[in-house]
KOLVEX-776469 format. One record per residue: x, y, z of N, C-alpha, C, CB in turn; residue in one letter. Coordinates in steps of 0.001 Angstrom, whole numbers, padded with zeros to 6 digits, always signed. Atoms other than C-alpha are relative to their C-alpha. Glycine has a CB too. Layout:
XYZXYZXYZXYZa/...
END
This chain:
+000973-000054+000749+015396-005033+025975+000210+000163-001649-000685+000969+000566m/-000227-000399+001610+015286-005768+022178-000789+000542-000536+000172-000877-000880q/+000430-000743+000619+014326-003304+019970-000688-000566-001290+000890+000804-000094i/+000365+000813+000862+011952-004605+017407-000238+001334-001398-001412-001006+000664q/-000207-000666+001235+012077-002924+013608-001353+001040-000057+000123-001165-001321p/+001079-000681+000352+008366-001707+013735-000433+000891+001650-001216-001221-000705e/+000152-000989-001308+008769+000304+017212+001040+001044-000372+000362-000763+001635d/-001007-001126+000418+011467+002694+015573-000832+001176-000644+001158-000578-001124i/+000734-000948+000889+009960+005933+014455+000793+000369-001356-000287+001329+000824v/-000251-000531+001399+010352+006808+010621-000874+000902-000315-000022-000943-001028r/+001129-001074+000413+009272+010150+009543-000426-000437-001442+000598+001693-000009s/+000124-000048+001483+009734+009215+005553+001004-000022-000818-000571+000966-000373g/-000870-000103+001111+011718+009664+002440+001170+000840+000764-000727+000750-001401p/-000951-001393-000721+015192+011483+003436-000158+001397-000866+001917-000377-000025n/+000304-001364+000992+014391+013509+000458-001229-000156-000578+001042+000251-001255q/+001547+000163+000834+010902+014162-001099-000250+001241-000896-001431-000077+001154y/+000673-001090+000931+009648+016365-003955-001141-000491-000784+001000+000572-001021i/+000934+000082+000688+006411+016694-005400-000332+001042-000819-000809-000296+000636c/+000141-001553+001058+006301+019131-008502-000260-000713-001186+001573+001205-000252k/+000270+000196+001061+005067+018987-011747+001165-000039-001028-000876+000791-000186e/-001335-000165+001167+007919+018116-014691+001234-000440+000983+000296+001935-000734g/-001268+000230-000955+010230+016918-011560+000728-001347-000624-000507-000270+001777i/-000467+001160+000784+010903+013473-013468+001044+000400-001102-001227-000699-000665l/-000761-000456+001236+012722+015159-016162+001425+000407+000725-000824+001387-000895k/-001403-000282-000872+015655+016086-013464+000684-000922+000332-000095+000582+001183e/-000542+001290-001009+016071+012562-012255+001629-000295-000198-000896-001593-000452l/-001435+000049-000032+019807+012478-013764+000935+000904+000872+000350+000195-001236s/-000799-000517-000770+020741+015305-012030+000321-000063+001532-000208+000898-000265s/-000211+000380-001127+019774+014089-008756+000550-001280+000226-000968+000143+000555f/-000623+001300-000470+021814+010865-009153+001322+000327-000293-000494-001385-000694l/-001025-000319+000274+024824+012843-010028+001269-000335+000847-000208+001070-000179s/-000781+000666-000704+026445+011543-007074+000263-001218+000075-000168+000205+000813p/-000448+001544+000546+026583+007950-008105+000365-000246-001348-001078-000980+000154f/-000534+000278+000993+028276+006325-010584-000377-001220-000716+001098+000060+000263q/+000941+001129+001117+026337+003169-011653-001420-000383+000488+000804-001627-000174s/+001548+000231-000314+022589+003503-011155-000429-001261-000658-000966+001222-000544p/+000513+000642+000709+020626+000549-011840-001728+000106+000394+000746-001253+000062t/+001610-000299+000017+016905+001004-012680-000697-001503+000304-000575+000690-001707i/+001010+001255-000305+014317-001869-011362-001376+000766-000139+000205-000801+001705i/+001483-000367+000473+010804-001612-013134-000314-000732-000718-000317+001137-000580t/+000937+000896+001064+008273-003124-015151+000144+000195-001004-001254+000023-000030g/+000146-000030+001521+007256-003256-018697-000760+001336-000281-000850-001355-000611y/+000663-000980+000389+004441-000743-018913+000116+000867+000717-001046-000163-000207k/-000177-001342-000789+005535+001565-016161+001678+000440-000659-000088-000314+002073s/-001316-000455+000626+009104+001746-017809-000373+000944-001399+000977-001461-000422f/+000376-000614+001266+007263+002448-021215-000373+001133+000257-000939-000594-000743q/+000484-001458-000359+005327+005295-019763+001171+000656+000467-001169+000096+001132a/-000883-000779-000648+008222+006658-017998+001351+000470-000774+000299-000720+001158f/-001023-000590+000978+010686+006644-020732-000609+000724-001021+000850-001012-000644s/+000835-001202+001020+008069+008395-023251+000023+001221+000797-001772-000352-000400q/+000065-001283-000820+007867+011040-020203+001095+000583-000101-000275-000106+001361y/-001550-000865-000344+011428+011904-019721+000473-000043-001355+001300-000804+001207v/-001146-000067+001449+012750+011452-023453+000738-000786-000052+000918+001052-000240d/-000866+000955-000256+015683+009834-022472+000557-000296+001190+000808+000135-000658s/-000505+000538-001722+017713+007804-019873+001345-000427-000417-001000-001548+000908i/-001186+000296+000363+021466+007658-019737+000380-001251-000578+000634+000190+000905p/-000249+001386+000678+022711+004766-021970+000865-000840+001117+000907+000170-001566i/-000990+000900-001234+025061+003553-018925-000730-000362+001146+001299+000870+000674d/+000560+000377-000891+022496+003149-016761-000687-001596+000179-000735+000947+000039w/+000726+001013+000232+021263-000512-016197-001590-000443+000348+000714-000699+000432q/+001498+000168-000206+017687-001533-016614-000348-001305+000106-000808+000558-001045v/+000811+001354-000550+015847-004413-015130-001057+000037+000172+000260-000532+001071i/+001094-000126-000179+012754-004931-015844-000670-001535+000800-000478+000461-001359q/+000514+001216-000839+010667-007458-013357-001385+000141-000180+000399-000037+001597h/+001440+000287+000079+007306-008689-013562-000018-001158+001297-000537-000627-001715t/+000317+000896-001192+005581-010648-010804-000146+000559+001057+000841-000905+000286g/+000337-000506-001334+005440-010239-007036+001306+000260+000639-000883-000995+000848y/-001064-000610-000414+007948-008835-005047+000339-001349+001411-000406+001869+000429s/-000263+001214-000676+009129-012189-003659+001671-000178+000511-000463-001174-001047s/-001434+000290-000429+012311-013273-001848+000967-000459-001122-000012-001094+001071q/-000535+000852+001148+013085-015418-004785+000654+000920-001478-001398-001004-000464q/-000067-001099+000717+012930-012285-007014+001255+001094+000343-001316+000569+000169a/-000904-000957-000658+015104-009987-004698+001318-000943-000190-000454+000448+001709v/-001210+000818+000017+017661-012814-004477+000593+000117-001391-000298-001502+000376d/-000476-000157+001446+018079-013111-008398+000063+000980-000643-000531-000564-000741q/-000187-001093+000675+017726-009643-009501+001416+000288+000685-001208+001098+000116i/-001428-000257-000605+020711-008930-006770+000957-000387-000473+000229-000376+001065s/-001134+000747+000619+023076-011115-008282+000541+000649-001231-000418-001396-000350q/-000575-000703+001304+023146-009175-011419+000084+001622+000162-001017-000359-001336t/-000115-001308-000322+023632-005895-009782+001298+000242+000283-000806+000388+001003c/-001728-000320-000463+027514-006196-009225+000450+001479-000760+001278-001504-000731t/-000504-001578+000288+028900-002656-009017-000859+001051+000130+000454+000221-001333g/+001003-001321-000119+025610-000905-008469+000385+000698+001014-001511-000247+000223t/+000146-000543-001296+025668+001936-006152-000908+000647+000586+000711+000596+000188d/+000923-000189-000637+022432+002974-006035-001306-000817-001125+000002+001641+000388v/+001202+000537+000838+018869+001485-007127-001315+001042-000027-000489-001493+000681i/+001058-000699+000302+016235+003161-008770-001310-000734-000352+000380+000780-000968v/+001367+000653+000326+012614+001834-008342-000987+000676-000632-000612-000420+001069g/+000603-000460+000653+010440+002799-010955-001490-000714-000590+000892+000288-000703i/+001170+000645+000116+006886+001402-010818-001006-000020+000956+000238-001076-000219g/+001032+000175-001003+004075+000398-008915+000441-000539+001400-000997-000909-000557g/-000248+000421-001435+003913-000956-005215+000886-001269-000070-001417-000303+000818g/-000838+001219+000056+005259-004541-006229+001211+000284-000634-000637-001116-000688l/-001027-000194+000447+008040-003318-008154+000844+001033+000927-000245+000326-001278v/-000583-000577-001176+008924-000826-005508+000619-000508+001092-000720+000548+000459l/-000496+000561-001143+009078-002887-002838+001069-001137-000255-001138-000489+000767d/-001277+000837+000400+011154-005352-004892+001520+001064-000194-000438-000840-001657t/-001320-000777+000150+013676-002535-005436+000600+000282+001253-000166+001307-000707a/-000470-000100-001192+013664-001663-001867+000583-001019+000785-000802+000420+000567k/-000588+001141-000548+014545-004954-000859+001123-000302-000683-000823-001078+000036a/-001284+000150+000985+017247-005220-003470+000893+000930+000606-000234+000378-001661i/-000615-001082-000244+018617-001930-002485+000511-000425+001961-001225+001476-000447a/-000007+000032-001339+018537-003121+001488+001129-001249-000093-001582-000223+000795n/-001173+001168-000238+020470-006564+000624+001325+000364-000265-000180-001226-000874q/-001356-000297+000618+022984-004939-001315+000456+001219+000924-000075+000404-001735l/-000330-001123-000715+023156-002037+001382+000551+001138-000839+000911-000368+001001n/-000287-001011+000325+023134+000761-000631-001562+001057-000238+000948-000332-001153i/+001147-001046-000068+020790+003761-001254-001023-000613-001030+000505+001655-000438e/+001045-000259+000816+017557+003807-003163-000887+001077-000406-000566-000610+000279v/+000974-000809+000424+015485+006091-005063-001353-000438-000929+000725+000889-000624v/+001556+000686+000385+011671+005676-005747-000525+001179-000609-001108-000594+001390l/+001304-000778+000917+009315+006902-008535-001029-000819-000141+000318+000442-001533i/+001485+000745+000081+005921+005729-008263-000522+000271-001587-001263+000778+001274p/+000349-000069+001167+004435+005231-011599-001869+000262-000107+000639-001353-000627t/+001197-000136-000424+000845+005006-010041-000001+000335+001270-000698-000988-000212v/+000305-000832-001407-000625+006581-006911-000930-001500+000749-001263+001914-000324a/+000462+001217-000198-001598+003077-005997+000199-000575+001701+000770-000862-001105g/-000452+000587-001512+000336+002354-002406+000728+001087+000555+001011-001418+000024t/-001255-000690-000691+002668+004205+000004+001275-000266-000051-000062-000015+001127c/-001094+000793-000027+005435+001925-001074+001004+000969-000400-000092-001246-000851a/-001024-001010+000159+007386+005028-002359+000822+000831+001177-000633+000903-000738a/-000309-000988-001264+007935+006599+001344+000040-000833+001022-001048+001164+000339s/-000124+000976-001266+008164+003454+003490+001191-000552-000094-001033-001142+000133t/-001000+000633-000435+011213+001656+004504-000263-001446+000126+000391+000562+001118p/+000211+001555-000426+009843-001644+004328-000559-000628-001205-001066-000257+001323l/+000744+000761+001389+008524-004310+001544-000862-001072+000715+001227-000861-001257s/+000659+001039-000508+005863-006495+001606+000124-001298-000766-001289+000370+000130v/-000885+001033+000995+007186-009887+000451-000883-001199+000194+001793-000351+000479i/+000930+000719+000580+005067-012462-001426+000492-001332-000410-000516+000700-001037y/-000607+000906+000428+005580-015945-002500-000012+000310-001556-000549-001236+000495s/+000030-000125+001605+006103-016483-006477-001443+000224-000403+000584-001392-000795p/+001225+000137+000114+002556-017247-006415-001024+001061+000105-000204-000795+000716e/+000737-000798-000333+001233-014092-004815-000684-000024+001343-000678+000022-000866g/+000738-000043-001376+000457-015282-001398+000872+000967+001165-000144-001699+000590a/-000978-000672-000940+001690-013181+001480+000586-000707+000760-000447+000876+000757f/-000927+000995-001394+004430-014454+003691+000525+000955+001038+001619-000947-000590e/-000607-000742-001395+005903-011352+005795+000181+001497-000433+001650-000689+000576r/-000454-001601+000430+006789-007470+005831+001448-000066+000596-001065+001466+000801v/-001451-000277-000057+010559-006975+005714+000536+001589+000331+000534-000440-001404a/-000636-001296-000348+011863-003808+007392+001486+000376-000424-000047+000074+001410y/-001211-000424+000699+014638-001959+005906+000908+000713+000893-000315+000856-001158h/-000771-000581-000333+017636-000413+007160-000287+001710-000157+000978-000609-000591r/+000130-001363+000670+017307+002831+005163-001503+000417-000450+000933-000003-001300r/+001022-000241+001264+014450+004927+003932+000449+000662-000962-001176+000684+000261s/-000549-000155+001746+014728+006269+000348+001019+001037+000112-001304+000598-001291s/-000871-000810-000375+017290+008151-000334-000721+001296-000881+001584-000532-000310y/+000674-001099+000283+015068+010494-002519-001592-000907-000834+001162+001181-001085l/+001714+000455+000512+011160+010040-003424-000435+001117-001012-001341+000019+001487t/+000581-000786+000566+009893+011875-006279-001417-000549-001044+001096+000628-000591l/+001277+000368+000672+006280+012376-007532-000167+001102-000663-001210-000377+000832i/+000363-000966+000921+005197+014127-010523-001511-000096-000398+000887-000126-001179d/+001350+000080-000259+001547+014997-010593-000168-000034-001815-000765+001426+001109p/+000080-000079+001564+001856+015638-014725+000050-001238-000680+001088+000791-000576s/-000049+001331+000568+002918+012119-015324-000948-001140+000826+001557-000429-000002f/+000866+000916-000664+000638+010406-012621-001307-000023-000508-000064+000254+001337l/+001192-000178+000464-002320+012124-014074-000550-000729-001410-000038+001326-000064i/+000315+000998+001260-001970+009598-017117-000103-001379+000230+001023+000061-001034h/+000016+001353-000598-001857+006668-014966-001216-000869-000001+000344+000126+001291a/+001228+000433+000070-004500+004110-015023-001086+000291+001070+000148-001213-000136p/+000798-000684-001064-007594+005441-013113-000043-001408+001184-001774+000626-000708i/-000073+000936-000998-007704+001749-011319+000773+000000+001095+000220-000935-000447d/-000836+000048-001068-004533+002356-009395-000232+001178+000781+001355-000139-000382y/+000236-001270-000933-005550+005691-008096-001075-000636+001046-000673+001506-000918l/+001304+000247-000767-008822+004128-006865+000720-000885+000984-001384-000731-000873k/-000837+001427-001073-006514+000893-005164+000496+001093+000860+001606-001292-000802s/-000885-000422-001210-004302+003543-003413-001125+000845+000603+001559+000888-000351g/+000934-000676-000545-007480+005521-002265-000277-001136+000880-001088+000608-000893i/+000584+000662-000802-008789+002558-000775+001027-000559+001146-000707-000944-000752g/-001076+000329-001119-005267+001633+000843+000123+000559+001222+001142+000196-000398d/-000552-001071-001021-004759+004737+002279-001435+000172+001017+000558+001697-000921t/+001236-000302-000690-008380+005148+003524+000072-001036+001497-001422-000375-001150l/-000109+001196-001289-007636+001995+005913+000880+000517+000906+000605-001561-000404t/-001018-000404-001156-004637+004158+007893-000899+000248+001350+000914+001502-000432k/+000746-000801-001432-007193+005774+010330-000788-001612+000410-001534+001806-000477w/+000599+001141-000961-009325+002219+010907+000713-000730+000669-000688-000886-000546y/-000706+001274-000629-006570-000048+011244+000913+000849+001300+001184-000983-001373e/-000569-000431-000991-004382+002423+013371-001025+000471+001377+000804+001039-000595a/+001028-000460-001141-007617+003806+015495-000090-001301+000780-001610+000556-000578e/+000043+001505-000590-008226-000130+016087+001013-000289+001005+000209-001073-001104a/-001042+000433-000723-004834-000876+017487+000089+000758+001404+001218+000159-000832i/-000185-000882-001067-004504+001979+019554-001149+000054+000915+000290+001285-000486i/+001412+000140-000823-008224+001711+021043+000125-001196+000940-001366-000267-001036r/+000110+001324-000802-007507-001820+022000+001428-000211+000748-000355-001353-001064n/-001148+000045-000646-004133-001393+023308+000003+000280+001653+000801+000927-000714a/+000155-000363-001101-003338-001684+026840+001430+000249+000937-000900-000930+000445n/-001370-000481-000735+000172-000314+027485+000204+001338+000058+001225-000491-000625d/-000182-001982-000016+001653+003233+028177+000457+000081-001538+001633+000915+001360e/-000741-000116+001326+003478+003198+024692-000871+000721-000795+000390-001340-000693r/+001057-000233+001143+000103+003226+022796-000251+001644+000619-001644-001306-000006s/+000621-001263-000196-000375+006682+024462+001163+001009-000062-000822+000063+001366q/-001429-001063+000181+003322+008610+023460-000602+000616-000797+001567-000458-000558s/+000103-001077+000517+003639+011268+021842-000380-000395-001627+001287+000808+000324l/+000372+000426+001105+004101+009817+018507-000836-000902-000580+000678-000167-000301f/+000926+000719+000287+001824+007085+018550-001538+000961-000091+000107-001136+001049v/+001188-001035+000090-000902+010056+019168+000002+000764-001390+000123+001139+001232q/-000029-000944+000908+000511+012115+016412-000050-000855-001504+001325+000947+000284a/+000487+001118+001446+000155+008886+013768-001206+000235+000295+000369-001862-000128a/+001189+000187+000024-003306+008747+014881-000842+001322-000432-000287-000535+001227l/+000378-001344+000639-003839+012267+014241+000075+000078-001362+000782+001050+000449s/-000678-000138+001396-002168+012115+010899-000895-001081-000779+001812-000373-000017q/+000811+000716+000677-004442+009223+009971-001675+000533-000168+000165-001276+000656s/+001306-000420+000025-007836+011203+010906+000160+001117-001090-000578+000467+001464v/-000179-001420+001040-006128+014161+008633-000204-000802-001288+001764+000982+000021f/+000117+000618+001493-005598+011732+005588-001337-000436-000142+000985-001268-000320i/+001459+000490+000222-009040+010114+006138-000861+001017-000578-000660-000449+001296r/+000612-001257+000622-010645+013642+005885+000304+000561-001434+000334+001033+000845d/+000216-000696+001597-008994+014567+002546-000251-000969-000885+001275+000798-000652i/+000562+000923+001096-009624+011453+000904-001408+000135+000012+000362-001501+000172l/+001267-000412-000072-013246+011943+001912-000424+001091-000504-000323+000034+001015l/+000461-001304+000699-013587+015414+000642+000803+000042-001251+000237+001382+000900k/-000681+000315+001170-011086+015077-002111-000021-001188-001192+000989-000023+000456e/-000464+001044+000745-010664+011937-003684-000882-000360-001058+000252-001067+000783s/+000787+000199+000791-013714+011391-005652-000168+001049-001027-000960-000287+000606i/-000553-000895+000795-012994+014647-007352+001316-000021-000649-000049+000921+000593e/-000933-000060+000565-009697+013865-007892-000018-000995-000977+000903+000034+000747a/+000304+000924+001424-010715+010487-009884-000522+000622-000884-000882-001137+000060v/+000529-000504+001034-012872+012493-012088+000779+000799-000362-001097+000435+000084q/-001135-000595+000511-009857+014861-012497+000944-001044-000977+000784+000536+001255n/-000917+000640+000653-007916+012194-013356-000276-000689-001372+000421-000830+000841s/+000389+000481+001109-010220+010718-015677-000298+000876-001483-001043-000602+000455e/-000303-000926+001115-010181+014037-017521+001216+000739-000513-000688+000826+000168a/-001576+000082+000600-006622+013971-018029+000641+001634+001220+000035+000415-002530g/-000158-001359-000515-006426+017580-015294+000530+000065+001200-001128+000688+000057n/-000759+000020-001219-003927+018169-012640-000566+001180+000578+001582+000007-000134v/+000947-001012-000941-006068+019954-010166+000742-000338+001856-002218-000672-000218t/-000584+000186-001619-005343+020641-006184-000416-001349+000520-000659+001192+001144p/+001001+001327-000358-007814+017823-005534+001100-001378-000173-001584-000137-001355s/-000801+001204+000531-005633+015352-007638+001385+000069+000695+000172+000030-001681f/-001711-000070-000728-002225+016470-006154-000238-000395+001899+000854+002247-000229t/-000066+000122-001211-003501+016499-002517-000457-001905+000188-001046+001291+000692k/+000406+001267-000223-004932+013146-003090+001138-001065-000164-001105-000252-000876t/-001339+000839+000557-001728+011535-004794+000841-000121+001216+000941+000810-001290i/-000938-000405-001174+000329+013209-001946-000448-001092+001501-000327+001948+000347e/+000605+000903-001121-001970+011435+000689+000355-001530+000071-001498+000057-000129a/-000340+001664+000265-001706+007907-000898+001581-000275+000093-000528-000534-001679v/-001435+000217+000357+001798+008017-001892+001143+000255+001580+000345+001297-001416i/-001056-000766-001193+003537+010112+001104-000751-000023+001311+000406+001776-000351t/+000492-000330-001329+001332+011316+004042-000419-001717+000662-001511+001251-000176l/+000299+001650-000410+000089+007144+004491+001231-000484+000798-000185-001108-001467a/-001329+000913-000680+003786+006184+005135+000152+000570+001454+001671+000239-000924g/-000616-000145-001448+004149+008477+008270-000807-000244+000799+000512+001183+000409t/+000587+000714-001082+001190+006622+010092+000923-000931+000509-001206-000659-000364v/-000485+001047-000690+003212+003917+010399+001607+000259+000304-000303-001294-000827g/-001603-000838-000326+006593+006122+010417+000007+000213+001528+000202+001787-000838g/-000102-000580-001209+005293+007662+013344-000438-000992+001333-000855+001253-000122f/+000858+000950-001057+003331+004962+015350+000374-001320-000039-001524-000037-000246g/-000573+001411-000360+005421+002107+014664-001106-001207-000312+000413-000020+001684g/+000630+000963+000053+003692-001137+015277-001796+000374+000382+000816-000945+000909r/+001468-000496-000596+000409+000967+016739-000277+000824-001588+000061+001292+001822y/+000478-000445+001191+000393+002566+013151+000351-000947-001302+000533+001371-000146g/-000181+000779+000973+000699-000327+011163-001411-000846-000731+001013-000862+000573r/+001469+000886+000465-001694-003203+009568-000850-000480+000985+000262-001316-000769m/+000562+000872-000959-004112-004784+011599-001291-000472-000763-000272+000731+001460s/+000841+000972+000456-007735-006102+010648-000258-000091-001432-001126+000129+000618g/+000352-000388+001672-008402-004745+007085+001126-000804-000738+000140+001903-000461a/-001191+000403+000738-004829-005944+006061+000125-001483+000252+001305+000802+000445h/+000018+001529-000304-005419-009557+007646-000856-000678-000562-000170-000344+001232a/+000927+000530+001223-008228-010008+005480+000433+000051-001313-001202+000689-000090i/-000909+000363+000790-006454-009057+002815+000914-000845-000516+000301+000399+000084h/-001148+001273+000016-003709-011460+003459-000415-001161-000117+000801-000177+001141n/+000865+001014+000145-006360-013863+003650-000363-000432-001295-001024+000280+000615g/+000441+000503+001273-007748-013341+000485+001007+000037-001088-001141+000722-000420l/-001128+000494+001093-004220-013568-001298-000141-001380-000246+001525+000216+000459s/+000136+001413+000087-004625-017268-000866-001129-000291-000748-000068-000643+001262f/+000989+000204+000695-007622-017214-002897-000173+000445-001352-000810+000352+000614i/-000091-000325+001345-006914-017362-006630-000839+000918-000583-000105-001001-000656e/+000849-001077+000319-009695-015568-007608-000043+001300+000245-000854-000219+000304e/-000297-001301-000118-008840-012502-006118+001197+000439-000417-000131+000347+001123t/-001347-000274+000561-005426-012057-007762-000143+001133-000993+000630-001284-000694h/+000079-000950+000848-006868-009932-010351-000261+001212+000585-000828-000272-000886t/+000688-001193-000742-008449-007590-007689+001493+000919+000382-001066-000618+001622i/-001445-000832-000411-005591-004674-006969+000055-000013+001452+000083+001690-000514l/-000064+000106-001331-004357-004721-003356-000774+001234+001034+001475-000089+000199h/+000861-000914-000688-006232-001469-002186-001306-000225-000074+000167+001201-000378g/+001415+000367-000066-009430-002714-003178-000321-001123+000823-000497-000269-001265q/-000048+000905-000944-008915-005746-001280-000133+000333+001316+000976-000584-000113k/-000028-000500-001138-007955-003919+001591-001305+001000+000812+001148+000622-000188v/+001177-000771-000190-010968-001367+001322-000933-000975+000169-000348+000953-001073a/+000917+000887-000516-013083-004592+001309+000359-000373+001588-000008-001258-000951y/-000436+000330-001478-011089-005527+004586-000573+000835+001159+001498+000150+000111g/+000552-000768-001358-012214-002597+006475-001337-000140+000137+000236+001526+000054i/+001443+000178+000299-015920-003361+005773+000026-001298+001023-000502-000255-001818l/-000169+001423-000983-014932-006938+007490+000441+000434+001515+001361-001146-000669v/-000158-000473-001323-013227-005304+010200-000964+000573+000759+000845+000773+000023q/+001371-000779-000887-016019-003009+011186-001059-001331+000417-001084+001376-001267l/+000800+000622-000415-018171-005839+011085+000236-001074+000999-000479-000296-000891a/-000392+000517-000943-016035-007683+013156-000436+000183+001509+001015+000191-000190l/-000102-000446-001193-016314-005277+015883-001351+000501+000185+001090+000934+000197e/+001444-000011+000091-020183-005071+015067-000057+001629+000178-000876-001029+001222n/-000115-001104-000007-019296-001481+014316-001136+000497-001745+001804+000245+000182r/+000919+000233+001625-022579-001581+011268-000252+001464-000228-001803-001041+000019l/+000158-001445+000363-023286+002227+011340+001087+000274-000866-000007+000984+001204d/-000870-000649+000644-019830+003011+010223+000069-000737-001488+001296+000040+000838e/+000259+000778+001372-020229+000277+007273-001077+000402-000621-000167-001427+000106i/+000825-000499+000767-023423+001887+006222+000307+001348-000363-001131-000133+000497e/-000662-001241+000249-021636+005430+006320+000989-000231-001031+000621+000574+001220a/-000886+000195+000645-019215+004135+004109-000559-000487-001581+000810-000874+000803l/+000515+000641+001106-021230+002123+001352-000351+001008-000976-001118-000842+000332l/+000040-000654+001097-022190+005080-000574+001321+000457-000763-000738+000986+000303s/-000974-000280+000296-018618+006153-000857+000760-000659-000857+000396+000162+000793y/-000273+001273+000809-017555+002533-001814-000626-000009-001405-000543-001236+000766y/+000742+000348+001108-020316+002735-004544+000777+001121-001009-001771+000134+000245q/-000577-000961+000677-018875+005832-006075+001318-000056-000647+000001+000879+000722k/-001326+000312+000434-015201+004552-006245-000106-001289-000522+001043+000090+001052l/-000194+001034+000345-016129+001259-007312+000691-001228+000843+000490+000310-000929g/-000737+001120-000790-014798-000617-004175-000864-001274+000178+000417+000527+001464f/+001077+001298-000216-016031-004342-003526-000602+000208+001307+000727-001595+000001p/+000637-000472-001131-018284-004236-000837-000756-001807+000487-001278+001561-000500t/+000446+001467-000375-019096-008418-001317+000979-000921-000413-001337-000441-000639n/-000995+001034+000472-017629-011570-002128-000061-000138-001599-000328-001456+000712l/+000492-000010+001269-019083-011422-005533+000984+000884-000744-001461+000468-000059a/-000560-001174+000344-017265-008082-006077+001316-000653-000174-000143+001228+001012d/-001531+000969+000241-013766-010335-005729+000011-000999-000416+000769-000380+000973l/+000034+001171+000726-014801-012891-008054+000139-001209+001020+001114+000026-001082n/+000416+000898-000624-015513-015065-005212-001625-000713-000067+000349+000482+001069i/+001189+000970+000187-018573-017421-006204-000274-001005+000004-000416-000039-000649v/-000069+001508-000621-017984-020795-006111+000792-000438+001302+000596-000854-001030d/-000403+000786-001643-017275-022953-003085+000595+001269+000879+001525-001495-000112n/-000352-001541-000893-017493-019446-000867+000001-000964+001321-001487+001667-000007q/-000719+000228-001495-017549-021703+002538+001093-000252-000293-000440-001069+000968p/-001774+000372+000043-014083-023001+001409+000767+001207+000034+000571-000810-001459e/-000114-000961-000052-013313-019796+000420+000357+000692+001252-000808+000244-000494a/+000164-000488-001334-014422-018364+003779+000772-000398+000827-001056-000187+000493l/-000769+000928-001015-012656-020766+005913+001285+000463-000121-000049-001592-000260h/-001615-000281+000534-009110-020022+004121+000217+001205+000387+000363-000060-001609k/-000271-001137-000322-009506-016536+004487-000066+000142+001697-000909+000850-000800i/+000141-000191-001339-010620-016530+008127+000986-000803+000677-001314-000282+000439a/-000935+001037-000568-008103-019250+009162+001352+000886-000128+000016-001586-000907a/-000996-000896-000052-005174-017143+007841-000189+001136+000913+000225+000430-001221h/+000276-001648-000798-006538-013608+009283-000011-000388+001545-001817+000903-000454a/-000050+000327-001270-006555-015390+012880+001404-000629+000389-001122-000872+000263v/-001188+000391-000074-003097-016694+012402+000812+000790+001278+000561+000202-001381n/-000659-000676-000882-001107-015821+015692+001006+001144-000244+000514-000845+000590p/-001620-000515+000516+001500-014126+013650-000639+001062-000960+001235-001380-000967k/+000645-000786+000768-001061-012086+011726-000268+001440+000542-001115-000656-000311e/+000227-001177-000535-001915-008350+012115-001355+000206+000952+000014+000852-001113s/+001359-000454-000633-005539-008873+013216-000052-000117+001639-001221-000958-000633l/-000213+000209-001649-004230-010029+016875+000306+001551+000603+001520-001175+000381q/-000132-001682-000577-003288-006279+017277-001296+000227+000510+000352+001308-001237l/+001316-000522-000539-007151-005712+017672-000306-000689+001086-001127-000069-000902m/+000523+000938-000708-007789-008457+019849-000027-001624-000450-001199+000493+000166g/+000179+001228+000333-008719-012234+019939-001221-000260-000546+000218-000738+000952s/+001373+000507+000538-010971-013658+017544+000128-001349-000625-000611+000982-001086y/-000148+000939+000463-011714-016931+015963-000353-000152-001121-000299-000643+000549t/+000302+000425+001765-012193-018573+012375-001520+000343-000166+000257-001961-000476v/+001376-000253-000107-015973-018441+013372-000877+001303-000075-000215-000445+001016d/+000208-001294-000387-016184-015046+014387+000382+000763-001389+000894+000405+001352e/-000610-000576+001017-014347-013996+011180-000862+000015-001339+001253-000668-000148v/+001114+000701+001062-016702-015983+008931-001618+000828+000410-000104-002112+000373i/+001420-000485-000523-019953-014753+010650+000296+001782-000307-000338-000525+002021a/-000278-001250+000371-018399-011040+010192-000009+000153-001709+001375+000347+000680a/+000091-000129+001413-018122-011653+006377-001260-000340-000503+000948-000755-000645i/+001480+000264+000254-021655-013174+006364-000860+001192+000332-000501-001209+000836n/+000668-001041-000618-022984-010084+008271+000029+001000-001132+000652+000480+001370v/-000331-000954+000848-021370-007823+005392-000929-000609-001175+001646+000184-000246l/+000629+000525+001582-022685-010221+002476-001892+000535+000421+000301-002487-000352e/+001209-000422-000146-026363-009591+004338-000446+001427-000489-000205-000150+001243s/-000253-001604+000605-025690-005745+004235-000332+000373-001026+001152+000440-000154l/+000165-000656+001195-024904-005154+000996-001045-000733-000929+001338+000132-000646t/+001267+000375+000736-027588-007323-000392-001075+000825+000169-000455-001244+000334a/+001346-001230-000358-030233-005239+001223+000142+001156-000774-000046+000652+001631m/-000177-001596+000795-028621-002150-000016-000205-000453-001908+002196+000861+000435k/+000552+000001+001694-028946-003876-003919-001252-000725+000006+001080-000849-001197q/+001515+000196+000265-032598-004913-003375-000773+001113-000604-000683-000299+001247v/
END
């Protein structure tokens, strides 16, 4: 029997530290290596450079803008001759690019998130998009990160929208894993580590529902508090353990399938990943006719400014065409929605329209 990458238990980074001021010690952590190459963005590297004061002049710095596409990975990899460790410094797209480059070069990767926007700093995989931003596939890597560093004193000053996006992306861990496991009809779904993944997703959900609104307020005020630290660790690190423990039972399902469909709608490209995934949770629940759970979430969504309808996603014109495009991709046999069950284009469109009606009533 052939083992698939998503069936392998992966617990998280090889080394992980969350501590105020830890980024200023980066050079000492990289002493075992001779030729580090930093893969980073522009704004993220500027913020990082100002925080750490200085970076060794012999470290190569490559600034990447755009999506984590295979084309970008191939192009950057060719410029990393002699590199023995990749240091990813940035948001999810930059970190996914860095991980894919390290995997292609078969070297270690150190990951430093500059925003608490995703669990990319703790997962041995990359989401690969086209250069235009359309979802293509998930690439699983041979290694977990050599080291992941989280510095609350640095992240407290990150743009607040990314923290909100990270909360939305992480909240979905429970809804997607629960739906996959509940609908699975095989022995593996009841295994020890799959059930551990499910328990972890409940733990994460409860942290976010209890702490995240206060964490956002703390971030706006620039104050590192226990609520803020718990929230960013849930988003960046704990979230990755759900898929790490559960494999394909703890990965993406309905909410991310909707997100991936949205990635083909140009108007949504200005909406952050986690915001679109949060919307996907509501569509997933509508698809399963779990309307009471939608009602229970709407107040929380309102406090965090999560999208709850098409207008919030900038989809105002040509809605029927957009809905068909989203639904057609979501029901693709290769998409993660299939892990919940079999659905048609019409059923997905109907679920989106149910959500439109529910949120319209709330706004009246």
